[in-house]
C-alpha positions as CSV (number, residue, x, y, z in Angstrom):
1,M,0.0,0.0,0.0
2,E,1.4,3.4,-1.0
3,N,2.4,5.7,1.8
4,T,0.4,9.0,1.4
5,A,1.5,10.6,4.7
6,K,2.2,14.3,4.3
7,Q,5.9,15.2,4.4
8,T,6.7,18.1,6.8
9,E,9.2,20.7,5.4
10,I,11.4,22.2,8.1
11,K,12.2,25.9,7.7
12,T,15.4,26.8,9.7
13,I,15.4,30.1,11.4
14,A,19.0,30.9,12.3
15,L,20.1,33.6,14.8
16,L,23.7,34.7,14.5
17,I,24.9,35.5,18.0
18,L,27.7,38.0,18.9
19,P,29.4,38.3,22.2
20,G,27.5,40.5,24.6
21,V,24.2,39.8,22.9
22,Q,21.1,40.9,24.8
23,L,19.0,37.8,25.7
24,L,15.8,39.3,24.4
25,D,17.3,39.8,21.0
26,V,17.6,36.0,20.8
27,A,14.9,34.7,23.1
28,G,12.1,36.9,21.8
29,P,12.2,35.7,18.1
30,C,12.9,32.1,19.3
31,D,9.8,32.0,21.4
32,V,7.7,33.4,18.5
33,F,8.7,30.7,16.1
34,M,8.6,27.9,18.5
35,S,5.2,29.0,19.8
36,A,4.0,28.9,16.1
37,N,4.9,25.2,16.0
38,H,2.8,24.6,19.0
39,F,-0.3,26.0,17.2
40,L,0.3,24.3,13.9
41,P,-1.6,21.0,13.3
42,D,0.4,17.8,13.6
43,D,0.2,17.2,9.9
44,S,1.3,20.7,8.9
45,A,3.4,20.8,5.7
46,L,5.7,23.3,7.2
47,K,7.3,23.8,10.6
48,Y,10.1,25.9,12.1
49,E,13.4,24.9,13.6
50,V,15.6,27.4,15.3
51,E,19.4,27.2,15.3
52,L,21.9,29.5,17.0
53,I,25.1,30.3,15.1
54,S,28.2,31.7,16.9
55,S,29.9,34.6,15.3
56,T,33.2,33.1,16.4
57,S,34.8,29.6,16.2
58,D,33.8,29.0,19.8
59,K,30.2,27.7,20.0
60,I,29.6,29.1,23.5
61,V,28.8,32.8,23.5
62,Y,28.2,34.9,26.6
63,S,25.3,37.2,26.7
64,S,25.3,40.8,28.2
65,A,23.8,39.2,31.3
66,G,26.8,36.8,31.6
67,I,24.6,33.8,30.7
68,P,26.3,31.4,28.3
69,L,24.4,30.5,25.1
70,T,25.4,27.2,23.5
71,C,25.2,27.4,19.7
72,G,24.7,24.4,17.5
73,H,26.9,26.0,14.7
74,S,29.5,28.6,14.2
75,I,30.4,30.7,11.2
76,D,32.9,28.0,10.2
77,D,29.9,25.8,9.3
78,D,28.4,26.3,5.8
79,D,27.0,22.9,5.4
80,F,23.4,23.2,6.7
81,P,20.4,24.9,5.0
82,I,19.0,28.2,6.3
83,D,15.7,29.7,5.4
84,T,15.8,32.9,7.4
85,L,19.0,34.4,8.9
86,L,18.7,37.0,11.6
87,V,21.7,38.9,13.2
88,A,21.1,39.6,16.9
89,G,22.4,42.8,18.4
90,T,25.1,43.6,20.9
91,E,26.9,46.7,22.2
92,L,28.4,48.9,19.5
93,S,31.8,48.6,21.1
94,V,31.8,44.8,20.5
95,L,31.6,45.3,16.8
96,D,35.2,46.8,16.8
97,E,36.5,43.4,17.9
98,V,34.5,41.2,15.4
99,N,36.4,38.8,13.3
100,T,36.3,39.8,9.6
101,G,35.4,36.3,8.8
102,L,31.9,37.1,10.1
103,Y,31.3,39.5,7.2
104,S,32.5,37.0,4.6
105,Y,30.2,34.4,6.1
106,L,27.2,36.8,5.8
107,Q,28.0,37.6,2.2
108,R,28.1,33.9,1.3
109,R,25.0,33.0,3.2
110,A,23.0,36.0,1.8
111,T,23.0,34.4,-1.7
112,S,21.3,31.2,-0.5
113,V,18.9,32.2,2.3
114,R,15.3,33.3,1.5
115,R,15.4,36.1,4.0
116,I,18.1,37.9,6.0
117,G,17.6,40.5,8.7
118,S,18.8,42.0,11.9
119,V,17.6,42.8,15.4
120,C,18.7,46.1,17.0
121,V,22.4,46.8,16.4
122,G,22.6,43.8,14.2
123,A,21.9,46.3,11.4
124,F,25.5,47.6,11.7
125,V,26.8,44.1,11.0
126,L,24.7,43.8,7.9
127,A,25.7,47.2,6.8
128,K,29.4,46.5,7.2
129,A,29.0,43.3,5.2
130,G,27.7,45.4,2.4
131,L,24.2,43.9,2.4
132,L,22.2,47.1,3.1
133,R,23.4,49.4,0.3
134,G,20.6,51.5,-1.0
135,K,18.1,50.0,1.4
136,Q,15.7,51.7,3.8
137,V,16.6,50.3,7.2
138,T,16.0,50.8,11.0
139,T,17.9,50.1,14.2
140,H,17.7,51.0,17.9
141,W,16.5,54.6,18.1
142,K,19.5,55.6,20.1
143,Y,22.0,54.5,17.4
144,A,20.1,55.5,14.2
145,A,22.0,58.7,13.8
146,I,25.3,56.8,14.1
147,L,24.2,54.2,11.5
148,Q,23.2,57.0,9.1
149,K,26.5,58.8,9.6
150,D,28.6,55.7,9.2
151,Y,26.7,54.5,6.2
152,P,25.4,57.5,4.3
153,E,24.3,55.2,1.4
154,L,21.5,53.9,3.6
155,E,18.1,55.4,4.2
156,V,17.7,55.1,8.0
157,N,14.2,55.5,9.3
158,V,14.2,55.5,13.1
159,N,10.4,55.4,13.5
160,P,9.3,51.8,12.5
161,F,9.7,48.8,14.8
162,F,10.8,46.9,11.7
163,I,11.3,47.6,8.0
164,R,11.2,45.2,5.0
165,D,13.1,46.3,1.9
166,E,12.8,43.5,-0.6
167,G,14.4,40.4,1.1
168,I,16.1,42.5,3.8
169,Y,14.5,43.0,7.2
170,T,15.8,45.2,9.9
171,S,14.2,45.9,13.3
172,G,14.6,48.5,16.1
173,G,15.7,48.1,19.6
174,V,15.7,44.8,21.5
175,T,12.0,43.8,21.8
176,S,11.5,45.0,18.2
177,G,12.9,41.6,17.2
178,I,9.6,40.1,18.5
179,D,7.7,42.5,16.3
180,L,9.8,41.4,13.3
181,A,9.4,37.7,14.2
182,L,5.6,38.1,14.3
183,A,5.6,39.8,10.9
184,L,7.7,37.0,9.4
185,L,5.3,34.5,10.9
186,E,2.3,36.3,9.4
187,E,4.2,36.4,6.1
188,D,4.6,32.6,6.2
189,F,1.3,31.4,7.7
190,G,-1.1,34.4,7.6
191,K,-2.6,36.7,10.2
192,P,-4.8,34.2,12.1
193,L,-1.8,32.1,13.3
194,A,0.3,35.2,14.0
195,S,-2.5,36.6,16.1
196,E,-2.8,33.4,18.0
197,V,0.9,33.4,18.8
198,A,0.8,37.1,19.8
199,K,-2.1,36.4,22.2
200,H,-0.3,33.4,23.7
201,L,2.8,35.5,24.4
202,V,0.6,38.5,25.6
203,L,1.8,40.8,22.8
204,Y,0.4,43.2,20.3
205,L,0.5,41.7,16.8
206,K,1.2,45.2,15.6
207,R,2.4,47.4,18.3
208,P,0.8,50.9,18.4
209,G,3.0,54.0,17.9
210,V,6.5,54.2,16.7
211,Q,9.9,53.4,18.1
212,T,10.8,57.0,18.7
213,Q,8.1,57.3,21.5
214,F,10.7,55.6,23.7
215,G,13.6,58.0,23.1
216,D,14.3,61.7,22.6
217,L,13.2,63.1,19.2
218,V,16.2,65.4,19.1
219,G,18.6,62.5,19.7
220,D,20.7,61.4,22.6
221,Y,22.4,64.5,24.2
222,D,25.8,62.8,24.3
223,L,25.7,62.2,20.5
224,L,24.9,65.8,19.6
225,S,27.6,68.0,18.2
226,P,29.0,70.8,20.6
227,F,27.2,73.4,18.5
228,T,23.9,71.6,18.7
229,K,24.3,71.0,22.4
230,A,24.9,74.7,22.9
231,I,21.6,75.6,21.2
232,R,19.8,72.8,23.1
233,D,21.1,74.2,26.4
234,L,20.0,77.7,25.3
235,L,16.5,76.6,24.6
236,K,15.7,74.1,27.3
237,D,14.3,76.6,29.7
238,K,12.5,78.7,27.1
239,L,10.3,76.1,25.4
240,G,7.1,77.7,26.7
241,Q,8.1,81.1,25.3
242,A,8.0,82.5,21.8
243,V,11.4,81.7,20.4
244,S,12.6,82.9,17.0
245,I,15.4,81.8,14.8
246,D,16.7,85.4,15.0
247,Y,17.0,84.9,18.7
248,M,19.0,81.7,18.3
249,A,21.3,83.3,15.8
250,E,21.9,86.4,17.8
251,S,22.8,84.2,20.9
252,V,25.7,82.7,19.0
253,H,26.6,86.0,17.2
254,M,25.7,84.7,13.7
255,S,23.5,85.9,10.9
256,V,20.2,84.1,10.5
257,R,21.3,82.7,7.1
258,N,24.6,81.5,8.3
259,F,23.2,80.1,11.6
260,S,20.5,78.1,9.7
261,R,23.1,76.7,7.3
262,V,25.5,75.7,10.1
263,F,22.7,74.3,12.3
264,L,21.3,72.1,9.5
265,K,24.8,70.7,8.8
266,E,25.5,70.1,12.5
267,S,22.1,68.6,13.6
268,G,20.6,67.3,10.4
269,M,17.5,69.4,10.8
270,T,16.4,73.0,10.6
271,P,16.3,75.2,13.8
272,G,12.5,75.3,13.6
273,K,12.2,71.5,13.4
274,F,14.7,71.1,16.3
275,L,12.7,73.5,18.5
276,E,9.5,71.6,17.6
277,K,11.1,68.3,18.6
278,M,12.5,69.7,21.8
279,R,9.0,70.9,22.8
280,L,7.6,67.4,22.0
281,D,10.3,65.7,24.1
282,Q,9.3,68.0,27.0
283,A,5.6,67.2,26.5
284,K,6.4,63.5,26.5
285,N,8.2,63.8,29.8
286,M,5.4,65.8,31.4
287,L,2.8,63.3,30.2
288,E,4.8,60.5,31.6
289,Y,5.9,62.0,35.0
290,T,3.2,64.5,35.9
291,D,-0.6,64.5,36.2
292,M,-0.9,67.8,34.4
293,S,-3.7,67.9,31.7
294,P,-2.7,67.8,28.0
295,A,-4.1,71.3,27.6
296,M,-1.8,72.7,30.3
297,I,1.2,70.8,29.0
298,A,0.5,72.2,25.5
299,Q,0.7,75.8,27.0
300,K,3.8,75.1,29.0
301,C,5.6,73.5,26.1
302,G,4.9,76.4,23.7
303,F,2.3,74.7,21.5
304,G,-0.5,77.1,22.3
305,N,-3.3,74.7,22.4
306,V,-4.0,70.9,22.8
307,V,-5.1,70.6,19.2
308,S,-1.5,71.5,18.0
309,L,0.0,69.1,20.6
310,R,-2.2,66.3,19.4
311,R,-1.5,67.0,15.7
312,L,2.3,66.8,16.3
313,F,2.1,63.7,18.5
314,L,0.2,61.9,15.7
315,K,2.7,63.3,13.1
316,Y,5.9,62.1,14.9
317,L,4.7,59.3,17.2
318,S,1.5,58.0,15.5
319,I,-0.4,58.0,18.8
320,S,-2.3,60.8,20.6
321,P,-1.0,62.4,23.9
322,V,-3.7,60.6,25.8
323,Q,-2.7,57.2,24.3
324,F,1.0,58.0,25.1
325,R,0.2,58.7,28.7
326,K,-1.8,55.5,29.0
327,T,1.1,53.5,27.5
328,C,3.6,55.0,29.9
329,K,1.5,54.8,33.1
330,G,-0.2,51.5,32.3
331,S,-3.6,53.1,33.0
332,E,-6.9,52.5,31.2
């Protein structure tokens, strides 16, 4: 009698692990894919298998928490099939010590995998391997400006939790790897299964807002140029007042035209846009740490009225001030 049992195809999800990796960069995506297997029927034609690949010849890699991760493979192994390859993030300083063999490995593997992507700072690894040229990408909000500066050929968009550009996927900071994994799962099996897994893990299938709601819109202070820091320091106590570009220029003894040109070069944005983002950052802090009404916050931050505040929150963060406060405070 002919055997008509359905053959199950295994799709290998490989996570490339660097020293100092954050556990959530690895565990988050792993739990999404393994949970999907749990909800698939026993006779499913497709199931996932997760493999960890060490970025060195040593198959034990220590995480940022000091917990050792035992990898089944290293970058010395090219003899097993990979469907989806994700590079997990680490601290930027670690990348200076990475063996150049890692980049050769990624270049070889990129030609055979169906999908390749990154979690958090893993985007820097893909960029150095030359795999992101001309692509729109994202990374952790804190390091997006550095990625753009180091790789000007990229189009870095700090807002999304993840971005797909053809077969290249990049995700934002840490937990954004879970958002990416859910999107890949939905791509493979459809929304119903992805929704079931998200509910099981107590997650949003598609998280509200954008990544920048977690950081400063003007960027990390320590990463600003000295000129930009000086203007930021000048403005920080005047956000509720009417502030003109003329005032900013006069404060540093420059003409308005020259000041605007220099400021754009130093900060990557116009003085007016910088002031607007500083006001939004202050409004975010006040919504999170005070019980002041949105209308009062709008006045104190120089927006004039709550309608303007709401409009700019939706423009930059894709959520309203009220939704932002609920997210921060965990209130209904």
